[in-house]
C-alpha positions in Angstrom: 32.2 198.6 28.3 30.0 201.7 29.4 29.9 202.9 25.8 28.8 199.5 24.5 26.0 199.4 27.1 24.8 202.9 26.1 24.9 201.9 22.4 22.9 198.8 23.2 20.4 200.8 25.2 19.8 203.2 22.3 19.6 200.3 19.9 16.9 198.7 22.0 15.0 202.0 22.2 15.1 202.2 18.3 13.7 198.6 18.3 10.9 199.7 20.5 10.0 202.7 18.5 9.9 200.7 15.2 7.7 198.0 16.8 5.3 200.6 18.2 5.0 202.3 14.8 4.3 198.9 13.2 1.6 198.3 15.8 -0.3 201.6 15.1 0.0 201.0 11.3 -1.3 197.4 11.6 -4.1 198.2 14.1 -5.3 201.3 12.1 -5.2 199.3 8.8 -7.1 196.3 10.3 -10.1 198.6 11.0 -9.9 199.9 7.4 -9.9 196.3 6.2 -13.0 195.3 8.2 -14.9 198.2 6.5 -13.4 197.3 3.2 -14.3 193.7 3.5 -17.9 194.6 4.2 -18.0 197.0 1.2 -16.3 194.6 -1.3 -18.0 191.4 0.0 -14.6 189.8 0.2 -14.0 186.9 2.7 -10.3 187.2 1.9 -10.2 190.8 3.1 -12.2 189.9 6.2 -9.8 187.0 7.1 -6.8 189.4 6.5 -8.4 192.0 8.8 -8.6 189.3 11.5 -5.0 188.3 10.8 -3.8 192.0 11.0 -5.7 192.3 14.3 -3.7 189.2 15.5 -0.5 190.9 14.2 -1.3 194.0 16.2 -1.7 192.0 19.4 1.6 190.3 18.7 3.4 193.6 18.0 2.0 195.2 21.2 3.2 192.2 23.2 6.6 192.4 21.5 6.8 196.2 22.4 6.3 195.6 26.1 8.7 192.6 26.0 11.5 194.7 24.5 10.8 197.4 27.1 10.9 194.9 29.9 14.1 193.3 28.6 16.0 196.5 29.5 15.3 196.2 33.2 18.3 195.5 35.4 18.7 192.2 37.4 16.9 192.1 40.7 16.1 189.6 43.5 13.4 187.9 41.5 15.2 187.7 38.1 18.9 187.6 39.0 19.9 187.2 35.4 17.9 190.2 34.3 14.9 190.4 32.0 16.5 189.9 28.6 14.7 186.6 28.1 11.4 188.4 27.8 12.3 189.3 24.2 12.9 185.6 23.5 9.5 184.8 25.2 7.9 187.4 22.8 9.5 185.7 19.8 8.0 182.4 21.0 4.5 183.8 21.4 4.7 185.6 18.1 5.8 182.4 16.3 2.8 180.6 17.8 0.4 183.3 16.7 1.9 183.1 13.2 1.6 179.3 13.0 -2.1 179.6 14.2 -2.7 182.4 11.7 -1.1 180.5 8.8 -3.1 177.4 9.6 -6.3 179.4 9.7 -5.5 180.9 6.3 -4.9 177.4 4.9 -8.2 176.1 6.3 -10.1 179.1 4.9 -8.4 178.6 1.5 -9.4 174.9 1.4 -13.0 175.9 2.1 -12.9 178.3 -0.8 -11.5 175.6 -3.1 -15.0 174.0 -2.8 -17.1 177.2 -2.7 -15.4 180.1 -4.6 -17.2 183.4 -3.9 -17.3 186.4 -6.3 -15.8 189.6 -5.0 -15.8 193.3 -6.0 -12.3 193.3 -7.7 -11.9 197.1 -8.1 -12.4 197.7 -4.4 -10.0 194.9 -3.5 -7.3 196.3 -5.8 -7.4 199.7 -4.0 -7.2 197.9 -0.6 -4.3 195.8 -1.9 -2.3 198.9 -3.0 -2.9 200.5 0.4 -2.0 197.3 2.2 1.3 197.1 0.3 2.1 200.7 1.1 1.3 200.4 4.9 3.0 197.0 5.4 5.9 197.9 3.1 6.7 201.1 5.2 6.3 199.1 8.5 8.7 196.4 7.2 11.2 199.0 6.1 11.3 200.4 9.6 11.4 197.0 11.2 14.3 195.9 8.9 16.5 198.3 11.0 15.9 196.2 14.1 17.9 193.2 15.2 17.2 190.1 17.4 14.9 187.0 17.4 11.9 189.0 18.4 12.2 191.5 15.6 13.0 188.7 13.1 9.8 187.0 14.1 7.9 190.3 13.7 9.4 190.7 10.2 7.8 187.3 9.3 4.4 188.9 10.3 5.0 191.8 8.0 6.5 189.7 5.2 3.4 187.5 5.4 1.2 190.6 5.0 3.3 191.9 2.0 3.2 188.6 0.2 -0.5 188.3 1.0 -1.3 191.7 -0.5 0.9 191.0 -3.6 -1.2 187.8 -4.1 -4.5 189.7 -3.5 -3.4 192.4 -6.0 -2.4 189.9 -8.8 -5.6 187.9 -8.2 -7.9 190.9 -8.2 -6.4 192.2 -11.4 -6.9 188.8 -13.0 -10.5 188.7 -11.7 -11.3 191.9 -13.5 -11.0 189.9 -16.7 -11.6 186.2 -15.7 -13.7 184.7 -12.9 -10.9 182.4 -11.7 -11.6 182.8 -8.0 -9.7 179.6 -7.1 -6.4 181.5 -7.7 -6.9 183.4 -4.4 -7.0 180.1 -2.5 -3.9 178.6 -4.3 -1.8 181.7 -3.5 -3.0 181.9 0.1 -1.8 178.3 0.7 1.6 178.9 -1.0 2.2 182.1 1.1 1.1 180.4 4.3 3.5 177.5 3.7 6.5 179.9 3.0 5.8 181.7 6.3 5.4 178.5 8.3 8.8 177.3 7.0 10.5 180.5 8.2 8.7 180.5 11.5 9.6 176.9 12.3 13.3 177.7 11.8 13.1 180.7 14.2 11.2 178.7 16.8 13.9 176.1 16.7 16.4 178.9 17.6 14.1 180.1 20.4 13.7 176.5 21.8 17.6 176.1 21.8 17.8 179.3 24.0 15.0 178.2 26.3 16.6 174.7 26.6 19.9 176.3 27.5 21.9 174.7 24.6 25.4 175.9 24.1 25.1 179.0 21.9 25.9 178.0 18.3 26.9 181.6 17.5 29.6 181.6 20.2 33.0 180.5 18.8 34.2 178.2 21.6 37.4 177.1 19.8 38.5 180.7 19.2 37.8 181.8 22.8 39.7 178.7 24.1 42.7 179.4 21.9 42.8 183.0 23.0 42.5 182.3 26.7 45.3 179.7 26.6 47.6 182.5 25.4 47.1 184.4 28.7 50.0 184.5 31.0 49.9 181.8 33.8 47.0 179.9 32.1 48.1 176.2 31.8 44.8 174.6 30.8 41.1 175.4 30.4 38.4 172.7 30.6 34.8 172.0 31.7 33.3 174.8 29.7 29.6 175.3 30.0 27.5 178.0 28.5 24.0 179.1 27.5 22.4 182.1 25.9 20.8 184.8 28.0 19.1 186.1 24.8 19.9 185.8 21.1 23.1 187.9 21.4 24.4 187.7 25.0 25.8 184.7 26.8 26.6 183.2 30.2 29.8 181.0 30.5 31.5 179.0 33.2 34.9 177.4 32.9 37.8 175.9 35.0 41.2 177.4 34.6 44.3 175.5 35.6 47.2 177.7 37.0 50.4 177.0 38.9 49.8 175.6 42.4 52.1 178.3 44.0 50.5 181.3 42.2 49.7 184.1 44.6 46.1 185.2 45.2 46.6 188.7 43.9 47.9 187.3 40.6 44.9 184.9 40.4 42.5 187.9 40.9 44.4 189.9 38.3 44.1 187.0 35.8 40.4 186.7 36.6 39.8 190.4 35.8 41.6 190.0 32.4 39.6 186.9 31.5 36.3 188.6 32.4 37.2 191.7 30.4 38.0 189.5 27.4 34.8 187.5 27.7 32.7 190.7 27.9 34.1 191.6 24.5 32.7 188.3 23.3 29.2 189.3 24.6 29.5 187.1 27.7 27.3 189.0 30.3 27.9 186.5 33.1 31.1 184.5 33.6 32.0 182.0 36.4 35.6 181.2 36.5 37.0 178.4 38.8 40.7 178.3 39.3 42.6 175.0 40.0 46.1 174.4 41.0 48.2 172.2 38.6 48.1 169.3 41.0 44.2 169.4 41.3 42.3 166.5 39.7 40.3 167.7 36.7 36.7 166.9 36.1 
């Protein structure tokens, strides 16, 4: 169990480092974009600079949430701080939805009034944008968890956006079809919204304490019934602490004349088994065979 905890701690630190790197890349590049937007007279670049600045805030929030989630339980948060990574995923999802809605509204405005841009400068910015966000996405792909998945949507949105900008700006070198930029912006925003809504649904299930869908209740029940002296298991309740750790309570029926030391020994075995299934907190209530079940 100690080895698993150490591995999890290192994994979380890797998550933090990758998020912090993505923050510095995004923040630095958003400043370049503001300058580039001014030089190329591109509204698309300005709006992406604003979007990247929003991404940077989301990444910084996610970094501190990941760091906080490592703290041990205390009197204030008796189940620990792991839910802060789920909270970060919620905030990042909302930021993405707002950002995507903003992009769609800007694109609709440009449908009516397309503006000419300096295509050569935009091509250079698009190539730089793809390189920066591609590297950040590569590092973030090594992370796991809802929070990091939500951040990957931020970076995916940027990569798709820069691909669209690159294609459009190359076309604009030859044809003044400025409406293409708006069409691609809307398509990308809708793809991102679809992915974010799915992740927000997972986040809401955790916050509403739904029984974790990734926890195999039938398999655990089958295995526990094989334990010596276990006659029946019922009244199973569970919820997710975060996206990969659980809390579980269950009633275990044993023989009415079973000695206390044997009950304690059985409890230790069940808890050890449940820890292997990523159950951080387990509450086991033992009942004699004559006890009325709930």
